[in-house]
N, C-alpha and C positions, 0 to 999 in steps of 0.2 A: 377525472382525477386531477389532471393538470390545472383545470379551472379552479378546483377546490384549493390547490396549493397556492395559486396566484391570489385567490380571494383572501386566504389566510395571511399571506405576506403583506397584502395591502391593508388588512385589518390591523396587523402588528404595527405597520408604519403609522397609521392613523392614531393608534393607541399611544405610541411613543410621543407624538406631537401633543396629544391631549394630556399625558402625564407631565411632560415638561411645562406646559402651560399651568397646570395645577400647582406644580412646585414653585413656579415664579409667583403665583398668587398666594403661596404659603398654605395651600390646602393639602397638607401632607397626608392626612388619613384617607382622603378621597383618591389621592394619587396611589397610595398603597392598595386600596380596594380595586382600583383599575388594573394594577399590576398583578394582583392575585387572581384575576380572571384566567390567567394562563398557567401552564405547568412550569416546572422548574427549568426545563431545557429552553422553553420559549422566553422565560424571563431573562435567562442568561443571554440569549440572542438579542433581546431588547436592550439590555445594558451594554452589550458589545457594540450595538449600532449607534450608541451615543458617543460620537467621536469629535464633535466640535469642542475646541479648547474651552470655550465659555460655558460649556454644559458638562464637562468631565466631572467637576466637583459634585454635580447632581447625581452621578452614578453612585458615589459613596452614600449620599443622603438616602437614595432609594434603597440601597442595600441594607442600610441600618434600620429602615422602616419595616423590612420583612420580618416575619416571625422567625425565631431562631432555627427551628428545624428546617424551614424552607431556605433560609440563607445559606445553610451548610451545603445543601444540594445544589443551589444556584452557583455557589463558589466553585464546586467541583467541575461544573460545565464551562466556566469562564476560561478564555485563553490566558496565558501567563502574563501578558502585559496588563490586562484588566485586573488580574489577581494582585499584581504589584500595586496598582492604584488603590485597590480596596485595602490591602494590608497597610499601606502608608496612611490611609485615612481613618482607620478605626483604632480602638484602644487595645492595649495588651490583653485585657480581660476578654475582649471579643475575639482576638486572635486565638487565645488559649481555648475558647469554647469551640471554635471551628476546627482546630487541630484535633481536639479530643473526640469530636463527633464524626469526623471523616472516616470512611473505610480505610484500612491500612494501605491497601494498594493505591487508592486515590491519593492518599497522603504522600506516598513515595513519588508518584508521578508528578504531583504538584511541586514538591521540594526539588526534584531534578530539574524542573524548568525555571524556577525562580532564581534571581541573583543571589550570590553568597551572603550579602549583608541582610537580605530579607530572610533567607534560610536561618541564619544565626538568630534573628529576632524571633522567628517562630519556635525554634528549638529551645530558646530560653523559657518559653511558656509551656514546654512539654515535660511531663514527669520524667525523672531520671532513668527509670528502668525502660520506659518506652523510647527515650532519647537514644539509649545504647542500641536498642533493636533497630531504630531508624538508621543510625549511623552504619550499622552492619549491612543493611540492605542498600544504602547509598554507595557502599564500597564495591558492590558487585559490578562487573564490567558492563558498560552500556550495551544494550541490545542483546543481553544474555538472558537465559531463563531466570537466573537469580534476580535480575532487575525487574522482572515482570510479576514475580510471585507475591503472594500475601501469606502471612502466618495465621490468618484467621480461618482455621479449618477445624473440623470435629475429629478428634482422635479417640479411639477405643482401645481397650485391652482385650487380648485374645481369650482370657478366662472369664470375662464378664458374660452374664446371661443377657438375652435379648431384652428382658425387663429392665435390667440395670442400664443397658445401653440406651434404651428409649428415655429413661429418666434423665440420663446425662444429656441427651440431645435437647430435651425440654429446658434444661438448666442453662445451656450455653448456646443454643441454636440461634438466638436473636443476634448474637455477636459474631457469628460465623459468616463467611462469605457465601457458603452454600451448605444446605443440610441434606442434599440429595445423595451425596456420596460421603461415606465416613472412612477413615484411614486407621488401620490397625497397626499398632507399634508394640515392640517388645520392650523390655526394661531398659535397653540401651538406646531407645528412641529410633531404632532401625525399623523401616517400613517392611512389614511382613505380609500385608494383605489389604484388600479393600472390601467394603460391603455397602450395598446400596440401601437407601431408606425403604424402598419398596420391598426388598428382601426382609428387612427387619419387621416391617409392618405385618407381613403374612406369616412370619415364623412364630412358633410357640414361645411363650415367655421364658421357659426354662432351658431353651437351646443355647449352647455356648457359641460365642462369636467365632471361635476358631473352627467350628464345624460348618459354618455357612459363608465364611469369607472366601474371596477369590485370591488365590496366590499368584495367578497368571495375570499380570496387569501391566499397563503402559506407564512409564515414568520418564521424567526428564532429569538430566544432570544439571546442576546449577550453572555450569559453564557452556551449556548448549546454546547455539545461536538462535535468536528469536525466529528466524526463518525456518529452522528445523522444527521448532515448537509449533509454528503455524502449520507446517505440513502434516504433523501428527494430528492436530485438531481436525484438519480437513479430511484426513484419511480415516480416522476412527469415529469422528462425530461426537466426541465426549463434551460434557459441560465443564469438566474440570480435570486437570492432570496433575498428579503429585510431582514435587521436585525434591531430589535427594542430593546429599553431598557425596564426597568421595568414599565415605564409610557407609553409604546407603542409609544415612539418617535422614528422616523426613524433616525438611526445613521450611516447606511451604507448599502452596498449590497455585496453579495458574488457572483462571476461569475464562470461559469463552468470551465474556464481554471485554476482557483485556486483550485477548488475541485478535478480536475484530479490529481494534485500533492498529495492531501490528500489520494485519493483512492490508488495511488501507494504506499505511505508510509504505509497505513493500510494493504494492501495486503502483503507487505514485512514483516511487523511485524507479521502477522498471519502465514505466511510461516515459519518464524524463530521459532515462538513458537511451531507450530505443529511438528517441527523437533527437538525440544529440545534445541534450542539456546536462551538463555536469555541474553538480552543486558541491563546490569544494568545502563549503561550510557545513554540509550535512544539515541544513536548516529545516526545521519543521514549520517554518512560517508559511503563511499563505502568499499567493501571488501579489496581492496589494501591499503586503507588509514588507516585501523585499525591495530594496532600493533599486533604482534604474541602473546604477553602476554595477551592483551585484548581479542583476539579471544579465547585463552585457558580459561580465566576466564568466558567468556560468555557461553561456552559449558560445563563447569565442573558441575554446579549444577544438571542438569538432569541426567548426567552420574553417579553421586554419588547416586542419588535417585534410578535409575534403577539398579545399582549394589546391593543396599540393597534389592530391590524388588526381584532380582534373588536369593537371599538367600532362599526365600520360595520355589522357583522352585527346588533348590538343596535339600531342606528338603523333598520334595515329592519323589525325586529320591532315597534319602537315606532310606526313609521309605520302599520303594519297592526293596531295594538293594538285599535282600536275595532271593526274588522271581525272580529277573532278572538273578541271577546266574544260575537258572535252565532253563531260556529261553533267553539265551544271544543274540539270533538272533533278538529279539525285539528291542534291543538298536539301531540297524542300521536304524530303521525307525523313531526314535524320532526326529532327526533334521528336517526331511521332514514334519512331522505332526506339530511340533512347528512353523516352518517357514510358513506353509500354514495357520495356525490359526492366526499368527501375521499379515500376509499380507491381509487376508480377513477382519480381524478386522479393520486394518488401512484404507482399501478401504471404508468400511462403514462409519468410523469416518470422513474421508476426505469429503465425499459427504454430510453428515449431517452438519458438521461445515460450509461448503460452503453454504448449503441451509439456515442455520440460519443467516449467514452473509448477504445474498441477500434477505432474507425475504420470500424465497420460502417455507420454513417449519417453524413451530412454536412448542413450547413445548406442546401445546394442541393436536398436531397431533401425539403424542407418540404411541398411540395404532395402528393407521394406519401404522406408520413407522415400529413398531414392527412386525405386521402381514406381511408386505411387505418383510422385511428383512428375516423373517423365511422362507418364500416361496423362496426367492432368494437363501438363504443358502441351502435349500433342493435340489434345482435344481443344483447348483454349486457342492454341496457335492456329490450327486449321480454321476454326470458326472466325477468328479475327482476320485471317488472311483472305477468306472468301469475301468477307465484307469489304476489305480494302481493295481486293482485285476489282470488284465492281466499281468502287469509287475512283480508282486510278484510271480505269478504262473509260467509264461513262462521264465522270465529272471533270477529271484532269485532262482527259483526251490524250493520255500518254501512250507510248508504244507498248505492244505486247511484251517485249523483252524487259522493258522497265517495270511493268506490272509484275512479271514473274520474279524479277530481282527483288522488289520490295516485299512481295508476299512470301517468297521462299525464305528470305531473311527473317521475316516476322515469325515464321514457325520455329526456326532454329533459335532465335533470340529468346522467345518465350520459354522454350524447353530449357535452354542453358540458364536463364534467369531463375527458373524454378529450382534447378539443381543448386545454383549458387546460394539462393535464399534459404534453402532447407539444410544444406550440408555445412555451411559455415557456422551456424549456431551449435550444431552437434559437435563440430571440431573444437570449438571454444570450450564447450562443456567438458569434452574429453580431457582437455589440459587443465581442468579445474578452475576455469575463470567463469565469470557471470556472462551468460549468452546475451543478456540485455545490453552489454557493453558494445556489442556489434550493432551499432545504431542503424536504423533504417536508411538514413542518408548515406552511410558507408556501403551498405548493400547496393544502393542505387548507383553510387559512383563506380563500383566494380562492374555492375551490370552494363553501365554506359560504355565502358571500355570494351567489354565483350561484344556488345551490340554493334559498335562501329566496326570492329574487326570482322564480325560475321557479315555485316552489310557490304563492306568493301570486297570481301571474299566472294560473295554472291555476284557482285557487280563485275568482278574479274571473270567469273565463269560464264555469266549470261551476256555481258556486254563487251567483254574483252578489253576493259580499260586498264 
């Protein structure tokens, strides 16, 4: 499979070179035919890969060569910077066509990413009634359910027969985001039930919608955070979830394809936070699109905090400095013990943070988690200590008491690191903060201080330093 992906990537690169050569030779239709060998997502990737300043204008030429229906799909896959290039290079009539043909939720996503002057240019080409609807959606808070939804759904009336409902689906189904679930509203636009297409297909034609609809359904409020919406999709496995306002009026639906993007964004954000990268700009840009200066600023805060935290580690070493001078051999094992404590703590923290994110564990499970991690720590600690005992005695040729000091410290360090790594995320969650904020480097720094304290305590017991 990996080879197939690599072959395809190589094929796309070769095609880009061939297409650019054809454009230089003004063989436009042959360039278009070469481009159309690929699907819309691949074409968008090819246009995105044209980054040389001398070739950027060719992006617009290629885009304009595409059939209209293909160009709309390609446009929706392009990143915002490429969309800006396209919009600036095509006519108002072409802009109007793209805006009219895009799915409503894709339209909103694109408008949210584009600069204000480009948005104004696009809205000028949009019919007045749709422009009002777009402005309404753009005013929903960022990262809320309202900002994710689309108004392109199928609604039914409770007194309709199945036959009438199926006729309505045939009439409007092509313009809807999904036909698999239909939403039943009363005269006040309030959502009163849902009915699936499969239920309609097997029901008799004269059955009323109110007799087969489900009134026990999952829905989202327009102000719900996108992470809550994502959790509901993962929990219930739906293809779409309705969105209602404060009066329980149906205002749109969120489909699974939109929430997949949210899941990716949330996962990226958690990974960055867990590794001590803070993005003050909340940027959706990729690694290569962010400037060196911005990368440095994003990474600096946690590094400063950790640098200060390690001052306490240094204070512990300084406190035992006189003792270490009489047992200088112990210094050689400090990096190993600190590294092991940091790694085992980070392992536990990662699993607990992941469990909290997926709903597998909750703060009320703290005692079960604590007991489990203690047992895991004991097993891991003993196994590591056995290995290290052999190493210290046979390879380092150290004394028996030194080996006991190092190995006993290893057991307690691993156990305490597991406790720290598992309990701190639960504590942070309990006070309603994001557990991912407790970055793995922070867990490691706390574990280091604990590791040194335990190590010197064991040295005092076994070696009397």
